N, C-alpha and C positions, 0 to 999 in steps of 0.2 A: 488453450484458456483465452480467453474474452471476458471484456469489459468494460463495463457504460458507464459513464458517470456526468452528474447534470448538478448544477449551482447557481443559485440566485442570491445575489445580495442587494442591500440600500443603502451607499455609501453616505455616511453623516461628517459633514465639514465642521471639523474644529476650528479649524484658522486657515489662515491659504498656505499652507503646507503639512498639515495635519487632517488626519477623518480616519474616523471608525466606522467598519464595515461588520453589521449583523449579517449573518448568511443562513442558509439551509441546506444541506445537499444533500442527494441519494445516489450510492452506488448499487449496481449487480454486477458478478462476478460469477463466471460458471467454468469449470475447466474437465477434461474430461479426456481420457488416457487413451481410451478405444481400448480393444482386445491385443493382446500379445503374449509369446510364450519364453519362458525363462531356458537359457541353456549352459552348459560348462560344468567345470568340476572347480574342486576345492584343494590345493595340494597336492593335486592326482586323484583325490577322490570323485566319484560322480557325487554332484548335490541332487535332492530329488528338486526335480525343477517342477515349476508353476505354469499352470496356465491360466492366465488373469481375462478375464470375461470381459473387465470394465472394471475402471478406477476413478470417482469423480468427488468432485465437491462444487458447493454454489455459495455465493454470500447474499445476503440484501441489510446493507447497511445506509444510515441517516445520519446526517454530521448536524449538531447546532451548534454555534458558534460566533466567534467576534475576530475582525483583523483592526490593527491596530498599524497606520502608516504612515509615515511620513517625509518629507524632505529637506534636508539641510545646506543649504547654498555654502560649500564650503572655499570656492572661487568662482571666476566668471564660466567656467567650464565645467568644474567638477563639482558633481551633487552627491551624497552620501543618503541613499535611501533606506532606512530601516524596515523591520515587518514584524508585528507579535503574530502571532495568528494561533488561535486556542478555540478547541472544540470538545465536545461530546458525542462520542460516536456509539450509537448502538446497534447489534446484528440482530436483527428480526429470524435470519433462516438459521446461523447457528448450525448448518450442517458440514464437518468434517469431512476431510477425506474419506469415503467409502472404497473399500477392495472386495472386489469377487471373483474369487479363482477355486481352481483346482488341480491336484497334485497330478501333473499329465501321466504318471505311468499306471496312476489306478481309475482315472477317469470322472466322469460327472458324478458319478456316487459317491468322491471325496471332498463334495462343493464346500465351502464357506464361506464368508464373509468378515472382514475385518473393519471395526470404525476406528476412524481416530480420534485421539484424544479430544474432548470438545473444550473451548476456547471460552473466556470471560466475554460474554455480551454487550459489555460497557467498557469503554476506553476512555482515556483522555491522549487528542493529542494534541503536542505543542509544533510551533514550527515559528523559529527565529532569524530571521534572514540580516545581513548587511549588503547593501551592492553602490556599487563604485561609479556613478556614471565618469568615468577617466576623457574621454573623447565625446564626441558628438554621434560617432557609432560604435564606441566599444562601453561596454558593462562587466563588471567584474564585482563578482559575489562568491560571499561564502555563507553559510547556512547551516540551522539545525535541526535535526527531526525527532519527534520523540513518542511512542506512541505506548502507555502506561496501561496495563489494565490487571488483572488479580492473578492471572496466570503465564501473562508476558510481558517483557520490555523488550523495547526494540530501540536504539538511537543508533541515529546516523548524521555524520556532518560530511559535507558535501563543499566543494567547491568550484566556480563554473565560471567563462569569459565567453560572453556573448557579441560578436561582431557583426553588425549591419550591413550589407552590401548596397 
């Protein structure tokens, strides 16, 4: 799997410590497993093995949104940096996983394809982060990321500590 993403935005300064940045991004993603053969058994019984000739998916997404970010100086050395990022994501390709295979014991005359279920082409993306500059070289972050659409919802909470050397 590989992906390439590019984004551009223009910060608009609201005051010395807060700004809003409208942005536009685009991502291309491609994944391909290549060919492989299944082997093995289930509870001592031989299972029908597949010869998979290919399994692949692609995606072309655009992101249109805005980020609101700022700095709150708590002490001389500690700065709280909240950030809220909201975007509309549109998938132009919507090409879910496709698997091309045949049953190994029968041969290519049993070839078939299976298409994965299509996801919604439009999503709402929400990121909220709170970072705290603890020292000159250390930042602690806790954040939330949500991706919401008609066919799925994903929620992620993360924590991170960055130390600069």
